MIDRENVO-291311 format. One record per residue (C-alpha): x negated, y, z. Coordinates in nm, 3 decimals. Last residue first. Layout:
<recs>
<rec X="X" Y="Y" Z="Z"/>
...
</recs>
This chain:
<recs>
<rec X="2.012" Y="1.108" Z="0.976"/>
<rec X="1.688" Y="1.288" Z="0.886"/>
<rec X="1.779" Y="1.342" Z="0.519"/>
<rec X="2.125" Y="1.466" Z="0.618"/>
<rec X="1.975" Y="1.718" Z="0.862"/>
<rec X="1.757" Y="1.845" Z="0.577"/>
<rec X="2.065" Y="1.879" Z="0.356"/>
<rec X="2.248" Y="2.076" Z="0.626"/>
<rec X="1.954" Y="2.314" Z="0.658"/>
<rec X="1.947" Y="2.356" Z="0.280"/>
<rec X="2.316" Y="2.451" Z="0.282"/>
<rec X="2.248" Y="2.707" Z="0.557"/>
<rec X="1.981" Y="2.863" Z="0.334"/>
<rec X="2.221" Y="2.895" Z="0.041"/>
<rec X="2.339" Y="3.256" Z="0.082"/>
<rec X="1.974" Y="3.370" Z="0.122"/>
<rec X="1.846" Y="3.234" Z="-0.209"/>
<rec X="1.968" Y="3.509" Z="-0.443"/>
<rec X="1.813" Y="3.775" Z="-0.216"/>
<rec X="1.480" Y="3.591" Z="-0.214"/>
<rec X="1.479" Y="3.548" Z="-0.590"/>
<rec X="1.552" Y="3.920" Z="-0.629"/>
<rec X="1.269" Y="4.011" Z="-0.391"/>
<rec X="1.040" Y="3.811" Z="-0.618"/>
<rec X="0.859" Y="3.475" Z="-0.639"/>
<rec X="1.089" Y="3.232" Z="-0.458"/>
<rec X="1.120" Y="2.874" Z="-0.575"/>
<rec X="1.388" Y="2.652" Z="-0.727"/>
<rec X="1.629" Y="2.947" Z="-0.749"/>
<rec X="1.980" Y="2.880" Z="-0.609"/>
<rec X="2.291" Y="2.744" Z="-0.781"/>
<rec X="2.185" Y="2.378" Z="-0.798"/>
<rec X="2.102" Y="2.338" Z="-0.430"/>
<rec X="1.833" Y="2.079" Z="-0.349"/>
<rec X="1.672" Y="2.133" Z="-0.686"/>
<rec X="1.457" Y="1.907" Z="-0.906"/>
<rec X="1.718" Y="1.791" Z="-1.157"/>
<rec X="1.742" Y="1.568" Z="-1.461"/>
<rec X="1.392" Y="1.423" Z="-1.447"/>
<rec X="1.158" Y="1.314" Z="-1.726"/>
<rec X="0.838" Y="1.147" Z="-1.613"/>
<rec X="0.493" Y="1.266" Z="-1.713"/>
<rec X="0.157" Y="1.092" Z="-1.738"/>
<rec X="-0.192" Y="1.242" Z="-1.726"/>
<rec X="-0.491" Y="1.024" Z="-1.806"/>
<rec X="-0.828" Y="1.195" Z="-1.776"/>
<rec X="-1.039" Y="1.221" Z="-2.090"/>
<rec X="-1.219" Y="1.545" Z="-2.011"/>
<rec X="-1.011" Y="1.769" Z="-2.235"/>
<rec X="-0.697" Y="1.618" Z="-2.083"/>
<rec X="-0.798" Y="1.710" Z="-1.728"/>
<rec X="-0.899" Y="2.062" Z="-1.826"/>
<rec X="-0.564" Y="2.096" Z="-2.006"/>
<rec X="-0.394" Y="2.081" Z="-1.665"/>
<rec X="-0.547" Y="2.424" Z="-1.593"/>
<rec X="-0.319" Y="2.605" Z="-1.837"/>
<rec X="-0.439" Y="2.954" Z="-1.940"/>
<rec X="-0.377" Y="2.868" Z="-2.309"/>
<rec X="-0.724" Y="2.964" Z="-2.437"/>
<rec X="-0.909" Y="2.901" Z="-2.111"/>
<rec X="-0.759" Y="2.555" Z="-2.071"/>
<rec X="-0.832" Y="2.487" Z="-2.439"/>
<rec X="-1.203" Y="2.552" Z="-2.389"/>
<rec X="-1.211" Y="2.381" Z="-2.050"/>
<rec X="-1.315" Y="2.536" Z="-1.720"/>
<rec X="-1.600" Y="2.335" Z="-1.575"/>
<rec X="-1.528" Y="2.006" Z="-1.395"/>
<rec X="-1.559" Y="1.970" Z="-1.017"/>
<rec X="-1.192" Y="2.059" Z="-0.963"/>
<rec X="-1.084" Y="1.769" Z="-1.183"/>
<rec X="-1.313" Y="1.513" Z="-1.021"/>
<rec X="-1.186" Y="1.594" Z="-0.672"/>
<rec X="-0.827" Y="1.549" Z="-0.785"/>
<rec X="-0.917" Y="1.229" Z="-0.970"/>
<rec X="-1.067" Y="1.078" Z="-0.653"/>
<rec X="-0.746" Y="1.145" Z="-0.459"/>
<rec X="-0.530" Y="1.001" Z="-0.736"/>
<rec X="-0.309" Y="1.293" Z="-0.806"/>
<rec X="0.063" Y="1.372" Z="-0.781"/>
<rec X="0.171" Y="1.697" Z="-0.941"/>
<rec X="0.473" Y="1.927" Z="-0.956"/>
<rec X="0.455" Y="2.204" Z="-1.215"/>
<rec X="0.761" Y="2.116" Z="-1.421"/>
<rec X="0.663" Y="2.105" Z="-1.788"/>
<rec X="0.965" Y="2.176" Z="-2.001"/>
<rec X="1.036" Y="1.928" Z="-2.278"/>
<rec X="1.122" Y="1.959" Z="-2.647"/>
<rec X="1.359" Y="1.718" Z="-2.819"/>
<rec X="1.339" Y="1.628" Z="-3.187"/>
<rec X="1.408" Y="1.257" Z="-3.142"/>
<rec X="1.576" Y="1.101" Z="-3.448"/>
<rec X="1.290" Y="1.187" Z="-3.686"/>
<rec X="1.334" Y="1.093" Z="-4.051"/>
<rec X="1.599" Y="1.356" Z="-4.132"/>
<rec X="1.402" Y="1.619" Z="-3.939"/>
<rec X="1.098" Y="1.586" Z="-4.167"/>
<rec X="0.831" Y="1.835" Z="-4.051"/>
<rec X="0.924" Y="1.848" Z="-3.683"/>
<rec X="0.679" Y="2.071" Z="-3.493"/>
<rec X="0.565" Y="1.960" Z="-3.150"/>
<rec X="0.568" Y="2.224" Z="-3.019"/>
<rec X="0.690" Y="2.578" Z="-2.964"/>
<rec X="0.370" Y="2.725" Z="-2.821"/>
<rec X="0.290" Y="2.761" Z="-2.451"/>
<rec X="0.123" Y="2.422" Z="-2.459"/>
<rec X="0.052" Y="2.101" Z="-2.272"/>
<rec X="-0.099" Y="1.809" Z="-2.463"/>
<rec X="-0.098" Y="1.431" Z="-2.510"/>
<rec X="0.086" Y="1.347" Z="-2.189"/>
<rec X="0.126" Y="0.971" Z="-2.149"/>
<rec X="0.487" Y="0.859" Z="-2.132"/>
<rec X="0.797" Y="0.850" Z="-1.915"/>
<rec X="1.174" Y="0.842" Z="-1.960"/>
<rec X="1.203" Y="0.607" Z="-2.256"/>
<rec X="1.542" Y="0.538" Z="-2.414"/>
<rec X="1.432" Y="0.623" Z="-2.766"/>
<rec X="1.054" Y="0.649" Z="-2.782"/>
<rec X="0.874" Y="0.930" Z="-2.605"/>
<rec X="0.552" Y="1.049" Z="-2.766"/>
<rec X="0.437" Y="1.325" Z="-2.535"/>
<rec X="0.390" Y="1.701" Z="-2.570"/>
<rec X="0.473" Y="1.889" Z="-2.252"/>
<rec X="0.595" Y="2.248" Z="-2.283"/>
<rec X="0.508" Y="2.556" Z="-2.076"/>
<rec X="0.763" Y="2.838" Z="-2.077"/>
<rec X="0.590" Y="3.177" Z="-2.065"/>
<rec X="0.530" Y="3.147" Z="-2.441"/>
<rec X="0.910" Y="3.159" Z="-2.498"/>
<rec X="1.018" Y="2.996" Z="-2.825"/>
<rec X="1.180" Y="2.684" Z="-2.681"/>
<rec X="1.300" Y="2.894" Z="-2.387"/>
<rec X="1.518" Y="3.107" Z="-2.613"/>
<rec X="1.669" Y="2.801" Z="-2.777"/>
<rec X="1.776" Y="2.681" Z="-2.432"/>
<rec X="1.826" Y="2.304" Z="-2.399"/>
<rec X="1.475" Y="2.208" Z="-2.293"/>
<rec X="1.471" Y="1.856" Z="-2.148"/>
<rec X="1.288" Y="1.827" Z="-1.819"/>
<rec X="0.933" Y="1.739" Z="-1.722"/>
<rec X="0.736" Y="1.570" Z="-1.448"/>
<rec X="0.382" Y="1.516" Z="-1.326"/>
<rec X="0.149" Y="1.226" Z="-1.260"/>
<rec X="-0.230" Y="1.256" Z="-1.254"/>
<rec X="-0.515" Y="1.007" Z="-1.281"/>
<rec X="-0.306" Y="0.721" Z="-1.422"/>
<rec X="-0.329" Y="0.379" Z="-1.254"/>
<rec X="-0.003" Y="0.270" Z="-1.415"/>
<rec X="0.194" Y="0.129" Z="-1.122"/>
<rec X="0.040" Y="0.323" Z="-0.833"/>
<rec X="0.036" Y="0.654" Z="-1.022"/>
<rec X="0.394" Y="0.591" Z="-1.137"/>
<rec X="0.508" Y="0.509" Z="-0.782"/>
<rec X="0.370" Y="0.838" Z="-0.656"/>
<rec X="0.554" Y="1.012" Z="-0.940"/>
<rec X="0.874" Y="0.826" Z="-0.852"/>
<rec X="0.847" Y="0.968" Z="-0.497"/>
<rec X="0.757" Y="1.325" Z="-0.598"/>
<rec X="1.117" Y="1.423" Z="-0.678"/>
<rec X="1.187" Y="1.341" Z="-0.312"/>
<rec X="1.046" Y="1.683" Z="-0.221"/>
<rec X="1.370" Y="1.844" Z="-0.347"/>
<rec X="1.275" Y="2.190" Z="-0.470"/>
<rec X="1.469" Y="2.475" Z="-0.307"/>
<rec X="1.189" Y="2.619" Z="-0.093"/>
<rec X="0.916" Y="2.546" Z="-0.344"/>
<rec X="0.710" Y="2.841" Z="-0.211"/>
<rec X="0.445" Y="2.623" Z="-0.045"/>
<rec X="0.377" Y="2.425" Z="-0.361"/>
<rec X="0.379" Y="2.045" Z="-0.325"/>
<rec X="0.062" Y="1.871" Z="-0.447"/>
<rec X="0.092" Y="1.502" Z="-0.354"/>
<rec X="-0.243" Y="1.331" Z="-0.300"/>
<rec X="-0.304" Y="0.959" Z="-0.346"/>
<rec X="-0.569" Y="0.716" Z="-0.216"/>
<rec X="-0.635" Y="0.868" Z="0.125"/>
<rec X="-0.878" Y="0.791" Z="0.411"/>
<rec X="-1.194" Y="0.689" Z="0.223"/>
<rec X="-1.306" Y="1.009" Z="0.050"/>
<rec X="-1.596" Y="1.057" Z="0.294"/>
<rec X="-1.493" Y="1.412" Z="0.384"/>
<rec X="-1.125" Y="1.324" Z="0.435"/>
<rec X="-0.956" Y="1.616" Z="0.612"/>
<rec X="-1.219" Y="1.873" Z="0.511"/>
<rec X="-1.250" Y="1.745" Z="0.155"/>
<rec X="-0.870" Y="1.726" Z="0.134"/>
<rec X="-0.845" Y="2.094" Z="0.226"/>
<rec X="-1.088" Y="2.187" Z="-0.053"/>
<rec X="-0.897" Y="1.974" Z="-0.304"/>
<rec X="-0.571" Y="2.136" Z="-0.189"/>
<rec X="-0.715" Y="2.482" Z="-0.252"/>
<rec X="-0.873" Y="2.397" Z="-0.588"/>
<rec X="-0.536" Y="2.272" Z="-0.710"/>
<rec X="-0.365" Y="2.582" Z="-0.571"/>
<rec X="-0.589" Y="2.792" Z="-0.791"/>
<rec X="-0.888" Y="3.027" Z="-0.812"/>
<rec X="-1.034" Y="2.984" Z="-0.461"/>
<rec X="-1.103" Y="3.330" Z="-0.317"/>
<rec X="-0.919" Y="3.274" Z="0.013"/>
<rec X="-1.166" Y="2.995" Z="0.102"/>
<rec X="-0.972" Y="2.729" Z="0.291"/>
<rec X="-0.819" Y="2.713" Z="0.640"/>
<rec X="-0.657" Y="2.375" Z="0.703"/>
<rec X="-0.310" Y="2.365" Z="0.859"/>
<rec X="-0.153" Y="2.076" Z="1.049"/>
<rec X="0.205" Y="2.170" Z="1.135"/>
<rec X="0.336" Y="2.209" Z="1.489"/>
<rec X="0.585" Y="2.493" Z="1.446"/>
<rec X="0.376" Y="2.766" Z="1.608"/>
<rec X="0.048" Y="2.620" Z="1.479"/>
<rec X="0.170" Y="2.682" Z="1.124"/>
<rec X="0.196" Y="3.056" Z="1.192"/>
<rec X="-0.165" Y="3.076" Z="1.309"/>
<rec X="-0.288" Y="2.883" Z="1.004"/>
<rec X="-0.089" Y="3.118" Z="0.780"/>
<rec X="-0.243" Y="3.424" Z="0.950"/>
<rec X="-0.589" Y="3.270" Z="0.901"/>
<rec X="-0.545" Y="3.291" Z="0.524"/>
<rec X="-0.573" Y="3.063" Z="0.220"/>
<rec X="-0.398" Y="2.775" Z="0.386"/>
<rec X="-0.393" Y="2.414" Z="0.266"/>
<rec X="-0.097" Y="2.290" Z="0.468"/>
<rec X="-0.099" Y="1.930" Z="0.581"/>
<rec X="0.139" Y="1.636" Z="0.555"/>
<rec X="0.087" Y="1.263" Z="0.612"/>
<rec X="0.347" Y="1.073" Z="0.417"/>
<rec X="0.702" Y="0.948" Z="0.473"/>
<rec X="0.863" Y="1.215" Z="0.259"/>
<rec X="1.206" Y="1.379" Z="0.283"/>
<rec X="1.230" Y="1.529" Z="0.633"/>
<rec X="0.863" Y="1.632" Z="0.646"/>
<rec X="0.886" Y="1.794" Z="0.303"/>
<rec X="1.196" Y="1.997" Z="0.394"/>
<rec X="1.037" Y="2.095" Z="0.726"/>
<rec X="0.723" Y="2.218" Z="0.549"/>
<rec X="0.929" Y="2.422" Z="0.302"/>
<rec X="1.122" Y="2.587" Z="0.587"/>
<rec X="0.808" Y="2.653" Z="0.792"/>
<rec X="0.629" Y="2.815" Z="0.497"/>
<rec X="0.931" Y="3.037" Z="0.429"/>
<rec X="0.935" Y="3.167" Z="0.784"/>
<rec X="1.228" Y="3.078" Z="1.006"/>
<rec X="1.511" Y="3.282" Z="1.161"/>
<rec X="1.737" Y="3.339" Z="0.865"/>
<rec X="1.451" Y="3.374" Z="0.619"/>
<rec X="1.141" Y="3.531" Z="0.774"/>
<rec X="0.876" Y="3.616" Z="0.516"/>
<rec X="0.550" Y="3.457" Z="0.623"/>
<rec X="0.492" Y="3.255" Z="0.304"/>
<rec X="0.566" Y="3.563" Z="0.087"/>
<rec X="0.321" Y="3.806" Z="0.245"/>
<rec X="0.373" Y="4.040" Z="-0.054"/>
<rec X="0.635" Y="3.934" Z="-0.311"/>
<rec X="0.528" Y="4.025" Z="-0.666"/>
<rec X="0.155" Y="4.052" Z="-0.585"/>
<rec X="0.124" Y="3.723" Z="-0.396"/>
<rec X="-0.199" Y="3.717" Z="-0.194"/>
<rec X="-0.063" Y="3.549" Z="0.121"/>
<rec X="-0.168" Y="3.191" Z="0.048"/>
<rec X="-0.017" Y="2.844" Z="0.069"/>
<rec X="-0.121" Y="2.516" Z="-0.095"/>
<rec X="0.093" Y="2.232" Z="0.046"/>
<rec X="-0.081" Y="1.896" Z="0.072"/>
<rec X="0.112" Y="1.570" Z="0.086"/>
<rec X="-0.101" Y="1.274" Z="0.189"/>
<rec X="-0.070" Y="0.916" Z="0.070"/>
<rec X="-0.239" Y="0.589" Z="0.165"/>
<rec X="-0.137" Y="0.341" Z="-0.099"/>
<rec X="0.000" Y="0.000" Z="0.000"/>
</recs>
């Protein structure tokens, strides 16, 4: 049985919503609410990879393990890798690492369970997930990242061949191609522990730099990334999946009590 840890990268330096993890939402900080959702849903070790001492201090108040990491690390992936190195310096304690973002307040942590299983079953380096794109606007939006994978009819998972901001893949002969779907990339990851450390040790890739997508570094260096299609990642359908702006926060507030009820349900 795999030894699994869930690491939550959290930092204060968010330009659109300053001090986001420490914002109090109906009596609890955002970081505490996300942590409690993860703890209720997943039977793994859990730790917070903190970019600031203030986050570590807050985590102590509600009993979470928090690891202080260099605030200048370039990404959440680097942050969880640094925390893992502190928690497991010999690389012998954990086999699999779940990367669950600290602002995913309305993301169901259980979406990571089939990704853990996929890493165990296939031996892939990284597992992630995608969703069908139904919006024509999103298909052509460079801010929407797409996964390219060769899914046969009826398949829900496959090896990722590329990630792109472009509208791709292109369909040259629509009459000969029954599947012309495009897929969102949902930025939830499960890593082999050794693969996580390998990825952050690699130099920035050519395509990674061009598209500003760090997952391309893994593909450029021959690592196997697999994706699974999901229908939903949210706890509450009507609310934002995560919170990045004051508007997101305002839109989320009416549903906080619903999330609390869902967490109680998970624990029952």
